[in-house]
Residue frames as qw, qx, qy, qz and C-alpha x, y, z in Angstrom:
[[0.019, 0.543, 0.279, 0.792, 53.19, -70.64, -11.15],
 [0.023, -0.100, -0.567, 0.817, 52.27, -68.22, -8.24],
 [0.063, -0.621, -0.773, -0.111, 48.62, -68.00, -7.35],
 [0.089, -0.452, -0.043, -0.887, 46.68, -64.73, -7.09],
 [0.224, -0.410, -0.757, 0.456, 44.72, -63.89, -3.95],
 [0.251, -0.447, -0.177, -0.840, 41.47, -61.80, -3.56],
 [0.502, -0.447, -0.705, 0.223, 40.48, -62.06, 0.10],
 [0.169, -0.554, 0.097, -0.809, 38.76, -59.47, 2.29],
 [0.465, -0.378, -0.725, 0.340, 38.27, -59.72, 6.02],
 [0.089, -0.499, 0.021, -0.862, 36.11, -57.00, 7.74],
 [0.289, -0.468, -0.736, 0.395, 34.69, -56.40, 11.16],
 [0.087, -0.135, -0.057, -0.985, 32.07, -53.68, 11.34],
 [0.265, 0.373, 0.686, -0.566, 28.55, -52.85, 12.01],
 [0.227, 0.501, 0.730, 0.404, 25.50, -52.97, 9.53],
 [0.042, 0.146, 0.013, -0.988, 24.42, -49.53, 8.47],
 [0.601, 0.050, -0.249, -0.757, 21.14, -51.00, 6.98],
 [0.762, -0.044, 0.579, -0.288, 18.97, -53.96, 7.49],
 [0.258, -0.157, 0.835, 0.459, 19.85, -56.73, 5.01],
 [0.596, 0.390, -0.032, -0.702, 17.75, -56.71, 1.87],
 [0.460, -0.039, 0.876, 0.137, 16.75, -60.20, 0.56],
 [0.639, 0.477, -0.048, -0.601, 15.61, -60.80, -2.87],
 [0.778, 0.056, 0.619, 0.096, 15.64, -63.63, -5.45],
 [0.010, -0.351, 0.616, 0.705, 17.21, -63.87, -8.96],
 [0.706, 0.225, -0.240, -0.628, 14.95, -64.98, -11.84],
 [0.590, 0.166, -0.789, -0.039, 16.35, -68.47, -11.32],
 [0.737, -0.573, -0.287, -0.213, 15.19, -68.42, -7.66],
 [0.688, -0.004, -0.420, 0.592, 18.66, -68.00, -6.01],
 [0.363, -0.872, -0.293, 0.146, 18.54, -65.92, -2.80],
 [0.543, 0.310, -0.125, 0.770, 20.71, -62.81, -2.58],
 [0.395, -0.843, -0.303, 0.203, 21.14, -60.42, 0.33],
 [0.446, 0.478, -0.091, 0.751, 22.88, -57.07, 0.22],
 [0.450, -0.841, -0.249, 0.169, 23.70, -54.70, 3.15],
 [0.301, 0.782, -0.279, 0.469, 26.05, -51.85, 3.92],
 [0.812, -0.396, -0.264, 0.337, 28.82, -52.35, 6.51],
 [0.012, 0.943, -0.186, 0.277, 30.50, -49.56, 8.30],
 [0.864, -0.122, -0.206, 0.443, 34.10, -50.25, 9.35],
 [0.115, -0.983, 0.060, -0.133, 35.79, -47.67, 11.49],
 [0.784, 0.083, -0.257, 0.559, 39.35, -46.89, 12.31],
 [0.326, -0.944, -0.033, 0.018, 40.99, -44.64, 14.81],
 [0.782, 0.147, -0.127, 0.592, 44.40, -43.09, 14.94],
 [0.292, -0.869, -0.063, 0.395, 46.50, -40.31, 16.40],
 [0.571, 0.763, -0.039, 0.301, 48.45, -37.95, 14.22],
 [0.607, 0.259, -0.318, 0.681, 51.91, -36.56, 14.96],
 [0.142, -0.499, 0.187, -0.834, 50.30, -33.74, 17.07],
 [0.035, 0.060, 0.858, -0.509, 48.49, -36.26, 19.27],
 [0.552, 0.118, 0.000, -0.826, 45.03, -35.39, 17.70],
 [0.446, 0.113, 0.880, -0.116, 42.56, -38.31, 17.76],
 [0.384, 0.270, -0.449, -0.760, 40.98, -39.14, 14.36],
 [0.596, 0.219, 0.745, -0.206, 37.97, -41.38, 13.50],
 [0.317, 0.345, -0.544, -0.696, 37.34, -42.54, 10.00],
 [0.688, 0.184, 0.645, -0.277, 34.58, -44.84, 8.67],
 [0.153, 0.246, -0.750, -0.595, 34.69, -46.74, 5.39],
 [0.729, 0.209, 0.355, -0.546, 31.45, -48.18, 4.00],
 [0.034, -0.229, 0.908, 0.349, 31.32, -51.41, 2.07],
 [0.774, 0.114, -0.097, -0.615, 28.48, -52.95, 0.10],
 [0.283, -0.248, 0.924, -0.074, 28.29, -56.71, 1.10],
 [0.728, 0.171, -0.362, -0.556, 26.59, -59.35, -1.13],
 [0.373, -0.213, 0.881, -0.198, 25.71, -62.80, 0.14],
 [0.591, 0.162, -0.498, -0.613, 24.24, -65.58, -1.94],
 [0.628, -0.078, -0.764, -0.124, 22.31, -68.79, -1.44],
 [0.636, -0.524, -0.556, 0.113, 22.07, -70.12, 2.12],
 [0.418, -0.196, -0.259, 0.848, 24.40, -67.40, 3.54],
 [0.143, -0.286, -0.236, -0.918, 22.00, -64.80, 2.09],
 [0.587, -0.515, -0.520, -0.346, 19.12, -66.37, 3.93],
 [0.652, -0.369, -0.466, 0.471, 21.08, -66.57, 7.14],
 [0.271, 0.019, -0.090, 0.958, 22.15, -62.92, 6.96],
 [0.295, -0.391, -0.306, -0.816, 18.62, -61.77, 6.21],
 [0.666, -0.510, -0.522, -0.154, 17.17, -63.81, 9.15],
 [0.731, -0.448, -0.334, 0.391, 19.74, -63.03, 11.77],
 [0.429, -0.066, -0.080, 0.897, 21.26, -59.70, 11.10],
 [0.025, 0.897, 0.440, 0.041, 19.84, -56.23, 11.48],
 [0.217, 0.816, -0.089, 0.528, 20.95, -52.60, 11.34],
 [0.346, -0.791, 0.373, -0.340, 23.67, -51.99, 14.05],
 [0.972, -0.206, 0.101, 0.041, 24.68, -55.71, 14.31],
 [0.117, -0.790, 0.585, 0.143, 28.41, -56.23, 14.70],
 [0.969, 0.147, 0.186, -0.070, 29.72, -58.87, 12.36],
 [0.323, -0.504, 0.655, 0.462, 32.85, -60.42, 10.78],
 [0.763, 0.594, 0.070, -0.247, 32.68, -60.81, 6.98],
 [0.393, -0.410, 0.674, 0.473, 35.13, -62.78, 4.94],
 [0.707, 0.590, 0.384, -0.061, 34.91, -62.90, 1.17],
 [0.540, 0.069, 0.418, 0.727, 36.36, -61.38, -2.07],
 [0.133, 0.584, -0.011, -0.801, 36.23, -57.95, -3.77],
 [0.449, 0.416, 0.708, 0.353, 34.26, -57.86, -7.04],
 [0.066, 0.406, -0.122, -0.903, 33.93, -54.96, -9.50],
 [0.402, 0.517, 0.749, 0.098, 30.80, -54.72, -11.66],
 [0.083, 0.291, -0.181, -0.936, 29.81, -52.35, -14.41],
 [0.301, 0.532, 0.789, 0.066, 26.51, -51.84, -16.25],
 [0.062, 0.269, 0.323, 0.905, 24.79, -49.32, -18.52],
 [0.161, 0.331, 0.584, -0.724, 22.24, -47.23, -16.68],
 [0.253, 0.515, 0.765, 0.291, 18.96, -47.48, -18.64],
 [0.015, 0.910, 0.364, -0.196, 17.78, -43.94, -17.69],
 [0.089, -0.898, 0.186, 0.388, 20.84, -41.94, -18.27],
 [0.825, 0.552, -0.108, 0.049, 22.79, -44.20, -20.68],
 [0.010, 0.793, -0.570, 0.213, 25.93, -43.74, -18.63],
 [0.731, 0.092, -0.651, 0.181, 28.22, -46.62, -17.63],
 [0.515, -0.712, 0.244, -0.411, 28.05, -47.32, -13.85],
 [0.555, 0.316, -0.716, 0.284, 30.47, -49.08, -11.66],
 [0.685, -0.619, 0.118, -0.365, 30.22, -50.71, -8.27],
 [0.353, 0.379, -0.800, 0.303, 32.78, -52.44, -5.97],
 [0.788, -0.427, -0.037, -0.443, 31.34, -55.05, -3.63],
 [0.153, -0.399, 0.874, -0.231, 32.45, -57.60, -1.10],
 [0.803, -0.062, -0.428, -0.411, 30.98, -60.95, -2.07],
 [0.501, -0.504, 0.569, -0.414, 30.71, -62.72, 1.31],
 [0.629, 0.156, -0.755, -0.096, 31.78, -66.39, 1.68],
 [0.530, -0.295, -0.706, 0.364, 31.54, -66.40, 5.57],
 [0.207, -0.638, 0.061, -0.739, 29.91, -64.40, 8.24],
 [0.499, -0.225, -0.719, 0.428, 30.19, -64.58, 12.02],
 [0.321, -0.821, -0.240, -0.406, 27.88, -62.68, 14.39],
 [0.434, 0.274, -0.501, 0.697, 29.94, -60.82, 17.00],
 [0.405, -0.488, 0.121, -0.763, 27.22, -59.36, 19.17],
 [0.040, -0.042, 0.925, -0.376, 26.34, -61.18, 22.34],
 [0.065, -0.441, -0.881, -0.156, 22.88, -62.61, 22.77],
 [0.096, -0.713, -0.471, 0.511, 21.59, -59.70, 24.82],
 [0.062, -0.514, 0.214, 0.828, 22.77, -57.29, 22.13],
 [0.055, 0.072, 0.805, 0.586, 20.95, -58.94, 19.25],
 [0.418, -0.008, -0.003, -0.908, 17.43, -57.87, 20.39],
 [0.738, 0.020, 0.224, -0.636, 14.11, -59.48, 19.86],
 [0.775, 0.285, -0.525, -0.205, 15.06, -62.47, 17.66],
 [0.400, 0.212, -0.808, 0.377, 17.28, -63.88, 20.44],
 [0.427, -0.158, 0.491, -0.743, 14.59, -63.11, 23.08],
 [0.875, 0.085, -0.073, -0.471, 12.31, -65.49, 21.23],
 [0.707, 0.297, -0.633, 0.108, 15.14, -68.06, 20.88],
 [0.030, 0.319, -0.714, 0.622, 15.89, -67.64, 24.67],
 [0.644, -0.110, 0.346, -0.673, 12.29, -68.34, 25.60],
 [0.881, 0.181, -0.367, -0.240, 12.29, -71.57, 23.50],
 [0.455, 0.340, -0.725, 0.388, 15.44, -72.59, 25.34],
 [0.280, -0.252, 0.567, -0.733, 13.78, -71.83, 28.71],
 [0.834, -0.020, -0.009, -0.552, 10.79, -73.89, 27.69],
 [0.787, 0.233, -0.571, 0.016, 13.01, -76.87, 26.87],
 [0.220, 0.334, -0.718, 0.570, 14.87, -76.53, 30.16],
 [0.573, -0.172, 0.353, -0.719, 11.47, -76.50, 32.08],
 [0.890, 0.118, -0.261, -0.356, 10.51, -79.63, 30.35],
 [0.616, 0.293, -0.675, 0.280, 13.65, -81.33, 31.47],
 [0.050, -0.310, 0.604, -0.732, 13.26, -80.17, 35.03],
 [0.758, -0.173, 0.032, -0.629, 9.76, -81.90, 35.21],
 [0.857, 0.063, -0.512, 0.003, 11.56, -85.31, 35.48],
 [0.586, -0.695, 0.361, -0.209, 12.57, -86.75, 38.82],
 [0.046, -0.476, 0.878, 0.024, 15.17, -89.47, 39.60],
 [0.595, 0.093, 0.757, -0.253, 12.38, -91.99, 39.69],
 [0.676, 0.641, 0.057, -0.360, 11.65, -91.36, 35.99],
 [0.264, 0.691, -0.648, -0.179, 15.11, -92.50, 34.94],
 [0.983, 0.003, -0.069, -0.168, 15.14, -96.32, 34.08],
 [0.306, 0.612, -0.698, 0.212, 18.43, -97.51, 35.64]]
């Protein structure tokens, strides 16, 4: 029997900072909006830009990682699956619908210098470790 496939791969930039919250059972969940652009030329040679927006949901450890390391404007690769949800709006009584990408993998695509303050702190820790190593001389090595 043939298998079905629900797989999404996106590369884009975060339009919002990730929002971390916890379910009643204590499971972390992070959501953010991802802008994915595309460009093309029409038959007249006119250049066009179009941006699609996706709501991305990450769960558990991936949710914590996204919340800790991503920020508005960060360029990322997201892999996951599409999910449709519906619920009844308590205020209006109307049925609401949402399509989301449930992330299973995330890769940060920005270079260290493009990620900002978080990596500056990481870089200074790395520099301190390097300085500690440089404090040793050849006489300190027991060979």
